[in-house]
N, C-alpha and C positions, 0 to 999 in steps of 0.2 A: 434400495438404500436411500434414506431420506437426506435432503440437503442439510438438515441440522447435523447429521452425523458426518457428512462430508466436511462441513465447516469446522465442526467440533474436534475432529480427530487429531488435527495438528495442535490445536490449542490445549488439548488434554495433556500432551507431553509436557507442557510448561506449567501444569497445574492451574490453567485458566478456564477450564471447562469441566463441570462436575457431573457428567452423565456417563452411565455405563457404556462400554465400548467393545462388546464381544464381537469378534469376527471382522473388525476393520482391517483393511488392507492398506498398503503403502500408497495406493492411488487415491485413497479417500482423504484428501487434505485440503486445508485452506491455502490460498496463495501465500508464497513466502513472505510477501510484504505484510501479512497480517500478524506475523510472529515478532514479538518484542525481543529479538535476539540482541547480542552485543552490538553496540553502536559501531558503525564503520563509516569511513569515507571522508577524506579531505576533498573539498569540492570547489569548483569554479562555476558559479551560476551566472547566466547572461543578464545581469543587471547593468544598466548604463554606467560605464566607468571611463575616465580619461585613459587614453592609450598607455600612458606612462604608468598609471596605477594598475591597469590590467596586466601589464608586463611584469610588474613587481609581484602581483598575486601569482602569476604563472611561475615566476622564478622561485617563490616560496614553496609552491606545490612541488616543483622539481626537487628542491632540497629535501622535502618531506619524503617523497617517493624514493629518493636515493639513500634514505636513512640518516640524513644530516639534520637531526632533530633540533640541535641548538640553533643552527642557522635558520631553519624553518620557523621556529618559535620566535626568534628575534625579529624576523621580517613580518610574520603575522601580527606580532604585538605592535610593531610600529604602524602597520596599516590599520589595525583595529582601533588604535587611538585616533586615527584619522577618519573613523566612522565608515570604513569600508566593510559592508556586510559580509562579503565572502571571507575576509580575514577574521572578522569576529566569530563567524561560524567555525572556521577551522581551528582557531585558538580555543574555542569552547570545547570542541571535540577532543583536542589534545589533552585538555584538562580532564575530561571525563574518562579518557582511555589511559590516564596515568602516564602520559608521555612527556611530562614536564617535571623538573625537580621539585617544584612547589605545587604539583597538581592538586586541584581542589574541586569537588563537585559543585560547591557554591560558586566558585569562579567560572566553572564550565557553564552553569546555568545562567550566570550574569551575561556572559558573552553571547550565549545562544539567544537569550531574550533580546539583546540589542540587535542581533542579526535579524531575528524574526520581525521585530518592530521596524526594521529598515527594509522590509519587504522580501527577505530571503526565504523562499518557500521551503527549501530543504531544512532550514533551521526550525520552521514551524512544525514540520513533520517529526524532526529529530527530538524536539521538546516533548511531543506527544509520546514518542517511543521511550524516551528516558523516564518520563513520569509513569508510564505503564510498566516498564521493566525494573524500576527502582534505582537507576543509575544516578539519580539526584539525591540519594539517601532517603527517599521516601517513595511510596507508591500512591498515586492519586489517579484512579481510573477516570473519574468524571473530568478532571482537568486535562488529562491526556487527550480525551476525545474532544474537548473544546479546541485544542490545538489541531487535532486531526481535521476537525470540521473547517477551520479557517484555511488549512492547507489544501483541503479538498476543493473548497470554493475557489482557491487560487490556481487550481489545475494539477495538483499532485495526485498522480494515479495511485501511488502507494496509500495515500491518505484516503482516497475514495474507497479502496478495498477495506481499509480499517473501519471506515464508517459503515460500509455495508455489513461487515462482520459484527460490528457493535449493535446495529439495529436487528440483525438476524438473531443474535444470541441474547439480546437484551442485557448487554454488558457494557456499561459506560453510557448507554443511551436506552431509551424505552424500546422494548421489543416491538418491531413494526416491519412486517414482511414487505410492505409496499415501499417503505423508505430503503430497506435493504436492497430491493430490486433496483431502485433508482440509482443507488451508488454503485452497485455491481455493474449495471448497464453502462454508466459513465466510465467506469474503470475499463470495462470491456472495449468501449470505443477508443479508449486510450491505449489499447494493445496489451492489457494484462491477461495472460493466458488463463490463469486460474479464475479470474472474474468472467472471462468468456465462457468457461465451462459451467460456472455456477449460475450465470443468468440463463444459459441454455437449459439447465436443469429446472430452473424456476418456470421458464416458459413451458417446458415439458409437463410439469406437474400442475401449473396454474397457481403456484404459491406466490402471493404478492403481486401477481400480474394476471391478465387474462390468459388462459391456456391457449397456446399457439404453437403447433408443431412445426410450422414453417419457420418461425423465428427461432425455435429450438434448433432446427436443422442449420439455420444460418450461423448461430453462435457455436454450435458443435463443430461446424466446418471451419470456422475461423480458428478455434482452439486447436483442431487437428492440423491445420495448415501451419500453425506456429509451433507444433511439436508436442502438444499434450498427448500423453501415451494412452489415456483412457478414451479420449474424444473420438477416434476413428470407429471404435466399437459402437459407441452411442450413436454416431452419425449413421452407421449402417442400419441400426435398429430403427431410428426415426425415419429414415428413407423407406424402409420396409413398411412401417405403419402408414406413412403418407401414401405410398403406392396402393396399399389395400383400401384406404379411405377413398382415394381418387377413383379406384376401380368400382367401388360401390356407389359413388356419387361423382360422375364425370365433371360436373360444374365445380364441385369442391367449395370449401369455405374460403372467404377472402380474409387476408390479414388485416388487423386494425391499422388505421392510417397513422403514419409517423411512428410505427412500432419499433423500429430498430433503435 
């Protein structure tokens, strides 16, 4: 099974990938973070805030989680006008999710942009997701990946996965297996199970990277340790192939420096 099919299988469900898919199984999927599903998440991100402001953000989140939307909106609005990025983000999400009486995609976008420009990385990723999924009233794949790239550079693991998928499929970015491997590897280092499986597959096949079964084994092992259902089978397969290679050549090949 090719990596393109692994990545593409989940996206095809959403009409985002147009290749035939006979025989795909549920295990052949892109990481969940690659899917532009419905926006979710009221958030508190660790940007420097005065303790009093941080307490108000947490209180607003508590209102939201308890279903007290009017109180949450009132507090987020007050904090957003004071340029608190977490509040701007949360107010934007409430607009996009239709949780306000005057909910508006345009207002949602405005608040998300302010939060993103204020350094709130989750807002950067959410803008990308909203532009990809059409929650802002339009779909703009290139602009979505502009935001994913900024968020990925700021450490968003979900955005790293999105960038890897973009480069692998040539959707939103130029098709570039090496760039895809870079972002999947970074996301794998950040703990994304799907990315760990995908970079292992790339090391196994040599697509976008030098073929290296030891690194494939490392990342399949990480994915298996974190609960990926398909990874243990692949890990046993790779270990068998490595054992056969080492029996044939006891010195064995050495892994490239700095490979992981």
